[in-house]
ChimeraX commands (.cxc) that place a marker at each C-alpha (Angstrom):
marker #1 position -26.51,56.43,-0.77 radius 0.5
marker #1 position -24.76,55.50,-3.96 radius 0.5
marker #1 position -21.22,55.09,-5.24 radius 0.5
marker #1 position -19.45,58.39,-4.75 radius 0.5
marker #1 position -22.11,59.81,-2.40 radius 0.5
marker #1 position -21.05,61.90,0.53 radius 0.5
marker #1 position -22.59,61.72,3.97 radius 0.5
marker #1 position -24.50,64.87,4.91 radius 0.5
marker #1 position -24.52,64.77,8.71 radius 0.5
marker #1 position -25.93,66.87,11.52 radius 0.5
marker #1 position -25.00,66.05,15.13 radius 0.5
marker #1 position -27.59,66.88,17.81 radius 0.5
marker #1 position -27.47,66.29,21.57 radius 0.5
marker #1 position -29.74,66.98,24.51 radius 0.5
marker #1 position -27.06,67.00,27.21 radius 0.5
marker #1 position -26.21,69.88,29.50 radius 0.5
marker #1 position -23.56,71.94,27.68 radius 0.5
marker #1 position -22.54,73.56,30.98 radius 0.5
marker #1 position -22.03,70.32,32.92 radius 0.5
marker #1 position -18.59,68.75,33.16 radius 0.5
marker #1 position -17.52,65.19,32.53 radius 0.5
marker #1 position -16.39,63.19,35.55 radius 0.5
marker #1 position -13.13,61.83,34.08 radius 0.5
marker #1 position -9.56,62.47,35.15 radius 0.5
marker #1 position -9.52,65.67,33.05 radius 0.5
marker #1 position -13.03,67.14,33.21 radius 0.5
marker #1 position -14.30,69.01,30.14 radius 0.5
marker #1 position -17.53,70.95,29.77 radius 0.5
marker #1 position -20.44,69.41,27.88 radius 0.5
marker #1 position -20.08,71.60,24.79 radius 0.5
marker #1 position -16.42,70.62,24.41 radius 0.5
marker #1 position -17.24,66.95,25.04 radius 0.5
marker #1 position -19.89,66.89,22.28 radius 0.5
marker #1 position -17.63,68.80,19.85 radius 0.5
marker #1 position -14.81,66.32,20.44 radius 0.5
marker #1 position -17.19,63.39,20.02 radius 0.5
marker #1 position -18.41,64.82,16.70 radius 0.5
marker #1 position -14.81,65.33,15.52 radius 0.5
marker #1 position -13.97,61.75,16.48 radius 0.5
marker #1 position -16.95,60.36,14.54 radius 0.5
marker #1 position -15.97,62.39,11.47 radius 0.5
marker #1 position -12.40,61.16,11.80 radius 0.5
marker #1 position -13.57,57.53,11.91 radius 0.5
marker #1 position -15.89,57.97,8.92 radius 0.5
marker #1 position -13.23,59.68,6.79 radius 0.5
marker #1 position -10.48,57.13,7.54 radius 0.5
marker #1 position -8.07,56.48,4.68 radius 0.5
marker #1 position -8.08,52.82,3.67 radius 0.5
marker #1 position -5.99,51.03,1.07 radius 0.5
marker #1 position -8.91,51.62,-1.32 radius 0.5
marker #1 position -9.14,55.35,-0.52 radius 0.5
marker #1 position -11.20,57.42,1.87 radius 0.5
marker #1 position -13.98,55.48,3.59 radius 0.5
marker #1 position -16.60,58.26,3.24 radius 0.5
marker #1 position -16.66,61.94,2.37 radius 0.5
marker #1 position -18.48,63.76,5.16 radius 0.5
marker #1 position -20.34,67.03,4.56 radius 0.5
marker #1 position -21.28,68.98,7.68 radius 0.5
marker #1 position -22.65,72.10,5.93 radius 0.5
marker #1 position -26.28,71.22,6.75 radius 0.5
marker #1 position -25.77,71.92,10.45 radius 0.5
marker #1 position -27.33,75.13,11.79 radius 0.5
marker #1 position -25.46,78.15,10.39 radius 0.5
marker #1 position -23.49,75.90,8.01 radius 0.5
marker #1 position -19.71,75.87,8.21 radius 0.5
marker #1 position -19.83,78.84,10.60 radius 0.5
marker #1 position -22.03,76.96,13.09 radius 0.5
marker #1 position -21.12,74.66,15.94 radius 0.5
marker #1 position -20.18,71.13,14.92 radius 0.5
marker #1 position -22.73,69.72,17.39 radius 0.5
marker #1 position -25.97,71.52,18.28 radius 0.5
marker #1 position -28.20,71.11,21.26 radius 0.5
marker #1 position -31.69,69.94,20.44 radius 0.5
marker #1 position -33.08,73.29,21.63 radius 0.5
marker #1 position -30.65,75.28,19.44 radius 0.5
marker #1 position -31.48,73.10,16.43 radius 0.5
marker #1 position -35.19,73.71,16.97 radius 0.5
marker #1 position -34.74,77.50,17.33 radius 0.5
marker #1 position -32.64,77.60,14.17 radius 0.5
marker #1 position -35.13,75.56,12.12 radius 0.5
marker #1 position -38.09,77.61,13.35 radius 0.5
marker #1 position -36.63,81.08,12.83 radius 0.5
marker #1 position -33.40,81.18,10.83 radius 0.5
marker #1 position -33.20,78.26,8.40 radius 0.5
marker #1 position -33.42,78.92,4.67 radius 0.5
marker #1 position -35.90,77.12,2.44 radius 0.5
marker #1 position -33.14,74.87,1.07 radius 0.5
marker #1 position -32.40,73.75,4.63 radius 0.5
marker #1 position -36.05,72.77,5.01 radius 0.5
marker #1 position -35.79,70.94,1.69 radius 0.5
marker #1 position -32.92,68.95,3.21 radius 0.5
marker #1 position -35.06,68.28,6.27 radius 0.5
marker #1 position -37.56,66.49,3.99 radius 0.5
marker #1 position -34.89,63.82,3.44 radius 0.5
marker #1 position -33.36,63.89,6.93 radius 0.5
marker #1 position -33.46,60.71,8.99 radius 0.5
marker #1 position -32.07,59.76,12.39 radius 0.5
marker #1 position -29.33,57.18,11.95 radius 0.5
marker #1 position -28.11,56.46,15.47 radius 0.5
marker #1 position -28.45,57.75,18.98 radius 0.5
marker #1 position -30.70,58.02,21.94 radius 0.5
marker #1 position -34.33,57.09,21.15 radius 0.5
marker #1 position -35.57,60.06,23.20 radius 0.5
marker #1 position -33.49,62.52,21.14 radius 0.5
marker #1 position -34.56,60.78,17.92 radius 0.5
marker #1 position -38.22,61.16,18.90 radius 0.5
marker #1 position -37.72,64.84,19.76 radius 0.5
marker #1 position -35.92,65.41,16.43 radius 0.5
marker #1 position -38.79,63.77,14.53 radius 0.5
marker #1 position -41.29,66.02,16.34 radius 0.5
marker #1 position -39.29,69.14,15.39 radius 0.5
marker #1 position -38.99,67.89,11.82 radius 0.5
marker #1 position -42.73,67.27,11.59 radius 0.5
marker #1 position -43.54,70.76,12.95 radius 0.5
marker #1 position -41.14,72.49,10.56 radius 0.5
marker #1 position -42.26,70.52,7.52 radius 0.5
marker #1 position -45.92,70.90,8.48 radius 0.5
marker #1 position -45.76,74.69,8.63 radius 0.5
marker #1 position -48.17,76.61,6.37 radius 0.5
marker #1 position -46.12,78.43,3.73 radius 0.5
marker #1 position -46.75,81.13,1.15 radius 0.5
marker #1 position -46.71,79.07,-2.05 radius 0.5
marker #1 position -45.44,81.80,-4.38 radius 0.5
marker #1 position -42.48,82.53,-2.08 radius 0.5
marker #1 position -41.78,78.82,-1.69 radius 0.5
marker #1 position -41.94,78.22,-5.44 radius 0.5
marker #1 position -39.50,81.08,-6.07 radius 0.5
marker #1 position -37.04,79.95,-3.38 radius 0.5
marker #1 position -37.03,76.33,-4.56 radius 0.5
marker #1 position -36.69,77.36,-8.21 radius 0.5
marker #1 position -33.81,79.73,-7.45 radius 0.5
marker #1 position -31.95,77.07,-5.49 radius 0.5
marker #1 position -32.47,74.55,-8.28 radius 0.5
marker #1 position -31.16,77.06,-10.81 radius 0.5
marker #1 position -28.03,77.66,-8.72 radius 0.5
marker #1 position -27.43,73.92,-8.44 radius 0.5
marker #1 position -27.95,73.39,-12.16 radius 0.5
marker #1 position -25.53,76.24,-12.96 radius 0.5
marker #1 position -22.87,74.79,-10.65 radius 0.5
marker #1 position -23.36,71.05,-11.12 radius 0.5
marker #1 position -25.04,70.56,-14.50 radius 0.5
marker #1 position -23.15,70.11,-17.75 radius 0.5
marker #1 position -21.75,73.42,-18.99 radius 0.5
marker #1 position -23.63,73.35,-22.26 radius 0.5
marker #1 position -27.07,72.72,-20.78 radius 0.5
marker #1 position -26.46,75.06,-17.84 radius 0.5
marker #1 position -25.54,77.82,-20.30 radius 0.5
marker #1 position -28.58,77.04,-22.43 radius 0.5
marker #1 position -26.46,76.40,-25.53 radius 0.5
marker #1 position -28.29,74.59,-28.29 radius 0.5
marker #1 position -26.66,71.25,-29.02 radius 0.5
marker #1 position -27.10,68.73,-31.79 radius 0.5
marker #1 position -28.94,65.53,-30.91 radius 0.5
marker #1 position -25.62,63.66,-30.77 radius 0.5
marker #1 position -24.00,66.34,-28.57 radius 0.5
marker #1 position -27.01,66.44,-26.25 radius 0.5
marker #1 position -26.84,62.69,-25.82 radius 0.5
marker #1 position -23.15,62.92,-24.93 radius 0.5
marker #1 position -23.49,65.98,-22.66 radius 0.5
marker #1 position -26.70,65.39,-20.72 radius 0.5
marker #1 position -26.18,64.84,-16.99 radius 0.5
marker #1 position -29.02,62.53,-15.94 radius 0.5
marker #1 position -28.83,63.68,-12.34 radius 0.5
marker #1 position -28.15,67.43,-12.53 radius 0.5
marker #1 position -29.37,68.76,-15.88 radius 0.5
marker #1 position -32.84,70.18,-16.55 radius 0.5
marker #1 position -35.33,67.33,-16.53 radius 0.5
marker #1 position -32.96,65.13,-14.52 radius 0.5
marker #1 position -33.34,63.29,-11.23 radius 0.5
marker #1 position -32.65,66.35,-9.07 radius 0.5
marker #1 position -35.55,68.19,-10.72 radius 0.5
marker #1 position -37.83,65.38,-9.59 radius 0.5
marker #1 position -36.35,65.52,-6.08 radius 0.5
marker #1 position -36.98,69.28,-5.94 radius 0.5
marker #1 position -40.60,68.82,-7.07 radius 0.5
marker #1 position -41.15,66.28,-4.29 radius 0.5
marker #1 position -39.49,68.54,-1.73 radius 0.5
marker #1 position -41.63,71.47,-2.90 radius 0.5
marker #1 position -44.77,69.34,-2.56 radius 0.5
marker #1 position -43.78,68.20,0.93 radius 0.5
marker #1 position -43.13,71.77,2.08 radius 0.5
marker #1 position -46.21,73.18,0.34 radius 0.5
marker #1 position -48.84,70.68,1.46 radius 0.5
marker #1 position -47.57,68.77,4.51 radius 0.5
marker #1 position -49.77,70.89,6.75 radius 0.5
marker #1 position -52.80,69.28,5.09 radius 0.5
marker link #1:1,2 radius 0.2
marker link #1:2,3 radius 0.2
marker link #1:3,4 radius 0.2
marker link #1:4,5 radius 0.2
marker link #1:5,6 radius 0.2
marker link #1:6,7 radius 0.2
marker link #1:7,8 radius 0.2
marker link #1:8,9 radius 0.2
marker link #1:9,10 radius 0.2
marker link #1:10,11 radius 0.2
marker link #1:11,12 radius 0.2
marker link #1:12,13 radius 0.2
marker link #1:13,14 radius 0.2
marker link #1:14,15 radius 0.2
marker link #1:15,16 radius 0.2
marker link #1:16,17 radius 0.2
marker link #1:17,18 radius 0.2
marker link #1:18,19 radius 0.2
marker link #1:19,20 radius 0.2
marker link #1:20,21 radius 0.2
marker link #1:21,22 radius 0.2
marker link #1:22,23 radius 0.2
marker link #1:23,24 radius 0.2
marker link #1:24,25 radius 0.2
marker link #1:25,26 radius 0.2
marker link #1:26,27 radius 0.2
marker link #1:27,28 radius 0.2
marker link #1:28,29 radius 0.2
marker link #1:29,30 radius 0.2
marker link #1:30,31 radius 0.2
marker link #1:31,32 radius 0.2
marker link #1:32,33 radius 0.2
marker link #1:33,34 radius 0.2
marker link #1:34,35 radius 0.2
marker link #1:35,36 radius 0.2
marker link #1:36,37 radius 0.2
marker link #1:37,38 radius 0.2
marker link #1:38,39 radius 0.2
marker link #1:39,40 radius 0.2
marker link #1:40,41 radius 0.2
marker link #1:41,42 radius 0.2
marker link #1:42,43 radius 0.2
marker link #1:43,44 radius 0.2
marker link #1:44,45 radius 0.2
marker link #1:45,46 radius 0.2
marker link #1:46,47 radius 0.2
marker link #1:47,48 radius 0.2
marker link #1:48,49 radius 0.2
marker link #1:49,50 radius 0.2
marker link #1:50,51 radius 0.2
marker link #1:51,52 radius 0.2
marker link #1:52,53 radius 0.2
marker link #1:53,54 radius 0.2
marker link #1:54,55 radius 0.2
marker link #1:55,56 radius 0.2
marker link #1:56,57 radius 0.2
marker link #1:57,58 radius 0.2
marker link #1:58,59 radius 0.2
marker link #1:59,60 radius 0.2
marker link #1:60,61 radius 0.2
marker link #1:61,62 radius 0.2
marker link #1:62,63 radius 0.2
marker link #1:63,64 radius 0.2
marker link #1:64,65 radius 0.2
marker link #1:65,66 radius 0.2
marker link #1:66,67 radius 0.2
marker link #1:67,68 radius 0.2
marker link #1:68,69 radius 0.2
marker link #1:69,70 radius 0.2
marker link #1:70,71 radius 0.2
marker link #1:71,72 radius 0.2
marker link #1:72,73 radius 0.2
marker link #1:73,74 radius 0.2
marker link #1:74,75 radius 0.2
marker link #1:75,76 radius 0.2
marker link #1:76,77 radius 0.2
marker link #1:77,78 radius 0.2
marker link #1:78,79 radius 0.2
marker link #1:79,80 radius 0.2
marker link #1:80,81 radius 0.2
marker link #1:81,82 radius 0.2
marker link #1:82,83 radius 0.2
marker link #1:83,84 radius 0.2
marker link #1:84,85 radius 0.2
marker link #1:85,86 radius 0.2
marker link #1:86,87 radius 0.2
marker link #1:87,88 radius 0.2
marker link #1:88,89 radius 0.2
marker link #1:89,90 radius 0.2
marker link #1:90,91 radius 0.2
marker link #1:91,92 radius 0.2
marker link #1:92,93 radius 0.2
marker link #1:93,94 radius 0.2
marker link #1:94,95 radius 0.2
marker link #1:95,96 radius 0.2
marker link #1:96,97 radius 0.2
marker link #1:97,98 radius 0.2
marker link #1:98,99 radius 0.2
marker link #1:99,100 radius 0.2
marker link #1:100,101 radius 0.2
marker link #1:101,102 radius 0.2
marker link #1:102,103 radius 0.2
marker link #1:103,104 radius 0.2
marker link #1:104,105 radius 0.2
marker link #1:105,106 radius 0.2
marker link #1:106,107 radius 0.2
marker link #1:107,108 radius 0.2
marker link #1:108,109 radius 0.2
marker link #1:109,110 radius 0.2
marker link #1:110,111 radius 0.2
marker link #1:111,112 radius 0.2
marker link #1:112,113 radius 0.2
marker link #1:113,114 radius 0.2
marker link #1:114,115 radius 0.2
marker link #1:115,116 radius 0.2
marker link #1:116,117 radius 0.2
marker link #1:117,118 radius 0.2
marker link #1:118,119 radius 0.2
marker link #1:119,120 radius 0.2
marker link #1:120,121 radius 0.2
marker link #1:121,122 radius 0.2
marker link #1:122,123 radius 0.2
marker link #1:123,124 radius 0.2
marker link #1:124,125 radius 0.2
marker link #1:125,126 radius 0.2
marker link #1:126,127 radius 0.2
marker link #1:127,128 radius 0.2
marker link #1:128,129 radius 0.2
marker link #1:129,130 radius 0.2
marker link #1:130,131 radius 0.2
marker link #1:131,132 radius 0.2
marker link #1:132,133 radius 0.2
marker link #1:133,134 radius 0.2
marker link #1:134,135 radius 0.2
marker link #1:135,136 radius 0.2
marker link #1:136,137 radius 0.2
marker link #1:137,138 radius 0.2
marker link #1:138,139 radius 0.2
marker link #1:139,140 radius 0.2
marker link #1:140,141 radius 0.2
marker link #1:141,142 radius 0.2
marker link #1:142,143 radius 0.2
marker link #1:143,144 radius 0.2
marker link #1:144,145 radius 0.2
marker link #1:145,146 radius 0.2
marker link #1:146,147 radius 0.2
marker link #1:147,148 radius 0.2
marker link #1:148,149 radius 0.2
marker link #1:149,150 radius 0.2
marker link #1:150,151 radius 0.2
marker link #1:151,152 radius 0.2
marker link #1:152,153 radius 0.2
marker link #1:153,154 radius 0.2
marker link #1:154,155 radius 0.2
marker link #1:155,156 radius 0.2
marker link #1:156,157 radius 0.2
marker link #1:157,158 radius 0.2
marker link #1:158,159 radius 0.2
marker link #1:159,160 radius 0.2
marker link #1:160,161 radius 0.2
marker link #1:161,162 radius 0.2
marker link #1:162,163 radius 0.2
marker link #1:163,164 radius 0.2
marker link #1:164,165 radius 0.2
marker link #1:165,166 radius 0.2
marker link #1:166,167 radius 0.2
marker link #1:167,168 radius 0.2
marker link #1:168,169 radius 0.2
marker link #1:169,170 radius 0.2
marker link #1:170,171 radius 0.2
marker link #1:171,172 radius 0.2
marker link #1:172,173 radius 0.2
marker link #1:173,174 radius 0.2
marker link #1:174,175 radius 0.2
marker link #1:175,176 radius 0.2
marker link #1:176,177 radius 0.2
marker link #1:177,178 radius 0.2
marker link #1:178,179 radius 0.2
marker link #1:179,180 radius 0.2
marker link #1:180,181 radius 0.2
marker link #1:181,182 radius 0.2
marker link #1:182,183 radius 0.2
marker link #1:183,184 radius 0.2
marker link #1:184,185 radius 0.2
marker link #1:185,186 radius 0.2
view
């Protein structure tokens, strides 16, 4: 987490989505967890006198922006095992439990270990990781290096994005993620 970083969050629960709360106005479990997730996001994105506290990105949840804000542990596992894209497994390499029930955290770590430890076809993995890196570089890298334009030494020094351009920090991150996905089963 650095200056200007956003928080990529995924909310997971192991409660009964069909059960109801026992308050004055009972709500079902799914609605309770969705409201709790919305409240946490609201707290994290509070406007202060210095600006927004954090920028929260929820696109890593199962099915991205189209998915439920909060997933059950079972739904998260099913998604990771059968529907998640390679880039979502790359994100899982860096995923860590921040807060919550120790039992759910332990179950999440077990799911994470199974998904990351899966045997993969290396050529397919290499292609998927490379394609995703290319898309990121095209969208986030400097225009000149993303377009492959030749630049003078002075221009290159002024235009090179240390994080996003070819040979930058994100390339190293992608190599590590590839290695984790390719050989974790060993």
